[in-house]
C-alpha positions as CSV (number, residue, x, y, z in Angstrom):
1,X,-0.3,0.1,-0.1
2,X,1.0,3.8,-1.2
3,X,-0.6,6.7,-0.7
4,X,1.0,9.5,-2.1
5,X,0.6,13.1,-4.6
6,X,-1.0,12.0,-8.1
7,X,0.9,13.7,-10.7
8,X,0.1,15.1,-13.9
9,X,0.7,11.7,-15.8
10,X,-1.6,9.7,-13.7
11,X,-5.0,12.0,-14.9
12,X,-5.8,9.3,-17.4
13,X,-5.6,6.5,-15.0
14,X,-7.6,8.8,-12.6
15,X,-10.3,9.7,-14.6
16,X,-10.3,6.4,-15.5
17,X,-10.8,5.2,-12.0
18,X,-13.6,8.0,-10.9
19,X,-15.4,7.0,-14.4
20,X,-15.7,3.4,-13.5
21,X,-16.6,3.7,-9.8
22,X,-19.6,6.8,-11.0
23,X,-20.9,4.0,-12.9
24,X,-21.2,1.3,-10.4
25,X,-22.6,4.0,-8.0
26,X,-25.3,4.9,-10.8
27,X,-26.0,1.3,-11.7
28,X,-27.2,1.1,-7.8
29,X,-29.2,4.1,-8.3
30,X,-26.6,6.2,-6.0
31,X,-26.7,9.3,-7.7
32,X,-24.1,10.4,-6.0
33,X,-21.6,12.0,-8.8
34,X,-22.1,12.7,-12.2
35,X,-20.9,10.8,-15.3
36,X,-18.2,11.7,-17.1
37,X,-15.6,13.2,-15.0
38,X,-14.3,16.6,-16.5
39,X,-10.4,16.4,-17.3
40,X,-10.2,19.8,-16.6
41,X,-11.0,19.6,-12.9
42,X,-9.0,16.2,-12.3
43,X,-6.3,18.8,-14.0
44,X,-6.3,21.9,-11.6
45,X,-6.8,19.4,-8.7
46,X,-3.6,17.8,-9.5
47,X,-1.8,21.3,-10.1
48,X,-2.7,22.7,-6.7
49,X,-1.4,19.2,-5.3
50,X,-4.8,17.8,-3.8
51,X,-5.3,14.7,-5.6
52,X,-4.1,11.3,-4.1
53,X,-3.3,7.8,-5.4
54,X,-3.2,4.9,-3.7
55,X,-0.9,2.3,-5.2
56,X,-0.9,-1.7,-4.8
57,X,2.6,-2.8,-6.3
58,X,2.6,0.5,-8.4
59,X,-0.5,0.1,-10.0
60,X,-3.5,3.1,-9.0
61,X,-6.2,1.5,-7.7
62,X,-8.1,4.2,-6.2
63,X,-7.8,8.2,-5.4
64,X,-9.1,10.8,-3.7
65,X,-8.5,14.8,-2.8
66,X,-8.0,16.7,0.4
67,X,-8.4,20.5,-0.2
68,X,-9.0,23.2,2.0
69,X,-12.6,23.8,2.6
70,X,-14.1,27.6,3.6
71,X,-17.7,26.7,4.6
72,X,-19.5,23.3,4.0
73,X,-23.4,23.9,3.6
74,X,-24.7,25.7,6.2
75,X,-22.5,24.1,8.7
76,X,-20.5,25.9,11.0
77,X,-17.0,25.1,10.4
78,X,-13.3,26.2,12.1
79,X,-11.1,28.6,9.7
80,X,-8.3,26.4,8.2
81,X,-10.5,23.1,7.6
82,X,-10.0,20.3,5.1
83,X,-12.1,18.6,3.0
84,X,-11.6,14.7,2.2
85,X,-13.7,14.4,-1.3
86,X,-14.1,11.5,-4.1
87,X,-12.8,8.2,-2.4
88,X,-12.7,6.1,-5.3
89,X,-11.9,2.5,-5.9
90,X,-11.9,0.4,-9.1
91,X,-14.7,-1.9,-8.3
92,X,-12.4,-5.0,-8.3
93,X,-10.6,-3.7,-5.4
94,X,-13.4,-2.8,-3.5
95,X,-14.0,-4.7,0.1
96,X,-10.4,-4.8,0.4
97,X,-10.3,-2.1,3.2
98,X,-8.4,0.2,0.9
99,X,-11.5,2.8,1.7
100,X,-10.1,2.3,5.5
101,X,-6.9,2.7,4.5
102,X,-7.8,6.0,3.2
103,X,-9.7,7.0,5.9
104,X,-6.9,6.2,8.3
105,X,-4.4,8.2,6.2
106,X,-6.7,11.0,6.2
107,X,-7.2,11.1,9.9
108,X,-3.2,10.9,10.6
109,X,-3.2,14.6,8.4
110,X,-6.2,15.7,10.6
111,X,-4.3,14.8,13.7
112,X,-0.8,15.8,12.6
113,X,-1.7,18.9,11.0
114,X,-4.3,19.7,13.9
115,X,-6.9,20.9,11.3
116,X,-11.0,19.7,11.4
117,X,-11.1,17.7,8.1
118,X,-14.8,17.0,6.7
119,X,-16.1,14.5,4.5
120,X,-19.9,14.0,3.0
121,X,-21.7,11.2,1.4
122,X,-25.3,10.9,-0.5
123,X,-27.9,10.9,2.4
124,X,-29.1,7.5,0.9
125,X,-25.9,5.5,0.9
126,X,-26.6,3.4,4.0
127,X,-23.8,1.3,3.3
128,X,-21.3,4.3,2.9
129,X,-22.7,6.0,6.1
130,X,-22.3,2.9,8.6
131,X,-18.9,2.1,7.1
132,X,-17.9,6.1,7.9
133,X,-19.5,5.5,11.2
134,X,-17.6,2.1,11.9
135,X,-14.2,4.0,10.6
136,X,-15.0,6.5,13.9
137,X,-15.9,9.5,12.2
138,X,-18.4,11.8,13.6
139,X,-21.7,11.9,11.9
140,X,-23.1,15.7,12.1
141,X,-26.2,15.0,10.5
142,X,-28.0,15.5,6.9
143,X,-27.9,18.6,5.1
144,X,-29.6,19.6,2.0
145,X,-28.2,20.3,-1.1
146,X,-30.6,21.1,-4.5
147,X,-32.8,18.2,-4.6
148,X,-31.1,15.9,-2.2
149,X,-30.0,15.4,1.3
150,X,-26.0,14.8,1.9
151,X,-24.6,13.6,5.3
152,X,-21.5,14.7,6.7
153,X,-18.9,13.5,9.0
154,X,-16.1,15.3,10.9
155,X,-12.7,12.9,11.5
């Protein structure tokens, strides 16, 4: 297991992982993400040092972002907080504790930098909400976004 910042030459692989994960969510009627992912968004976030990759034997099998956040819905958050998002693992590697490793990594950054860290998911994704609760994240509630709700968690 190896987590490190994604590089410019990782864009195609990162997009492929995001698109595969999104299609799997959509097949379960989980409309958490939009398909396909815009390349410009991923390029910008890689350039800003916000995209991480999860490698197994030099193959990228997962990705996520950590970025500064000033506001999250109508939730009051502390200045200098971080947001974890877009945790995506290629389907054939899901269920192998990679998600838990990513959460552990993010928790260590939160503690190391003494910064609050948040993540959210579609409120209807009970399996993911149970997973985050099982990882020890603090469930802050469900908040409206457009025509749906998101569940927000804090590290």
